[in-house]
C-alpha positions as a printed Julia matrix, in Angstrom:
140×3 Matrix{Float64}:
  -5.25  -17.28  25.39
  -7.67  -15.38  23.0
  -6.99  -12.02  21.96
  -9.15  -10.38  19.18
  -8.21   -7.03  17.37
 -10.91   -5.23  15.38
  -8.48   -4.13  12.63
  -8.18   -1.79   9.69
  -5.23   -2.79   7.72
  -4.94    0.6    5.98
  -4.68    2.19   9.35
  -1.03    2.69  10.57
  -2.16    2.72  14.48
  -4.05   -0.56  13.83
  -1.18   -2.09  11.93
   1.33   -1.2   14.76
  -1.09   -2.49  17.43
  -1.33   -5.58  15.69
   2.46   -5.74  15.43
   2.88   -5.17  19.16
   0.45   -8.09  20.08
   2.24  -10.5   17.54
   5.51   -9.3   19.18
   4.31  -10.42  22.51
   4.01  -13.87  21.37
   0.26  -14.01  20.74
  -1.33  -14.5   17.32
  -4.6   -12.78  17.71
  -7.87  -13.22  16.01
  -8.02  -10.59  13.41
 -11.51   -9.31  12.39
 -11.21   -6.69   9.57
 -14.24   -4.81  10.91
 -15.01   -3.1    7.64
 -15.39   -6.28   5.9
 -17.01   -8.2    8.68
 -18.56   -5.39  10.92
 -19.7    -6.47  14.31
 -23.38   -7.27  15.28
 -25.26   -4.54  17.08
 -25.22   -6.87  20.16
 -21.38   -7.08  19.83
 -20.81   -3.46  19.3
 -22.93   -2.67  22.42
 -20.79   -5.31  24.39
 -17.52   -3.7   23.32
 -18.6    -0.11  24.0
 -19.53   -1.24  27.55
 -16.51   -3.25  27.94
 -14.13   -0.19  27.08
 -16.46    1.86  29.56
 -17.09    4.51  26.84
 -20.16    5.84  25.13
 -20.99    5.28  21.5
 -20.25    8.89  20.76
 -16.74    8.41  22.36
 -16.04    5.64  19.94
 -16.94    7.68  16.84
 -14.23    8.16  14.33
 -14.27   11.76  12.49
 -11.38   11.6   10.12
 -11.95   10.09   6.75
 -15.58    9.31   7.61
 -19.07   10.76   6.72
 -19.1    11.98  10.26
 -19.48   15.58   9.22
 -22.03   14.9    6.24
 -24.23   13.06   8.67
 -23.88   15.83  11.3
 -22.9    13.48  13.97
 -21.31   16.25  16.25
 -24.99   17.32  16.72
 -25.94   16.24  20.39
 -29.64   15.45  19.14
 -28.3    11.93  18.22
 -29.1     9.36  20.86
 -26.64    6.56  21.73
 -29.02    4.21  19.9
 -28.88    6.27  16.93
 -25.05    6.84  16.93
 -25.01    3.0   17.08
 -27.28    2.75  14.05
 -24.9     5.16  12.33
 -21.88    2.88  13.11
 -23.47   -0.26  11.9
 -24.83    1.56   8.48
 -21.1     3.02   8.18
 -18.42    0.73   9.9
 -15.65    3.48   9.16
 -17.2     5.42  11.85
 -16.18    2.84  14.44
 -12.71    4.05  15.81
 -10.06    1.46  15.61
  -8.16   -0.67  16.76
 -10.44   -2.32  19.35
  -8.61   -5.14  21.18
 -10.15   -7.67  23.63
  -7.95   -9.72  25.87
  -8.55  -11.56  29.04
  -7.25   -8.5   30.91
  -9.45   -6.02  29.29
 -10.81   -4.25  26.24
  -9.71   -1.1   24.83
  -9.35    1.12  21.97
  -5.83    1.06  21.4
  -4.97    4.8   20.56
  -2.25    5.16  20.77
  -1.05    1.69  19.66
   1.09    1.22  22.63
  -1.91    1.41  24.95
  -2.45   -2.3   23.96
   0.47   -3.23  26.26
  -1.51   -2.38  29.36
  -3.96   -5.33  28.49
  -1.47   -7.92  26.97
  -0.67  -10.94  29.3
   3.13  -10.65  28.23
   3.73   -6.84  27.91
   7.6    -7.33  27.86
   8.18   -7.57  24.3
  11.56   -6.12  23.83
  12.35   -3.1   21.71
   9.69   -1.85  19.51
   9.41    0.99  16.84
   6.37    1.98  15.08
   6.22    2.2   11.35
   6.64    5.8   11.34
   9.92    5.49  13.35
   8.56    6.44  16.62
  10.31    4.38  19.32
   7.82    2.9   21.84
  10.33    0.52  23.72
  13.86    1.3   23.8
  16.78   -1.19  23.47
  16.67   -1.72  27.26
  13.24   -2.64  27.09
  11.99    0.79  28.8
   8.62    2.15  27.55
   9.47    5.69  25.85
   6.95    8.4   26.78
């Protein structure tokens, strides 16, 4: 079984998602996309697999989004992808690919919906938020 996570180790959501995957018994392929950005072809493929537009994948916080005026609707999908390739920090994360689907795992527990083994037992995020309680039930 192959699971891939496009990961930023400086991002708490990304770290929590990776921990959930590992707790499910899988060791994913971890791609630190800021160091090894996806190709245009791969980025387009990921966006299509998630059923979103390039604009929906844009990350605003902690990026040059405002300076580049990316909120302006004048930018085409191709231009948005160009910006993401030039500034990979604009790609929202984490993106997770499993045989069951591809998602932007925000919040991190969304990854449970595409894991082959979502019964991972109790899980608490780094910030103390309980995702799965001691009885194995998802906390909403």
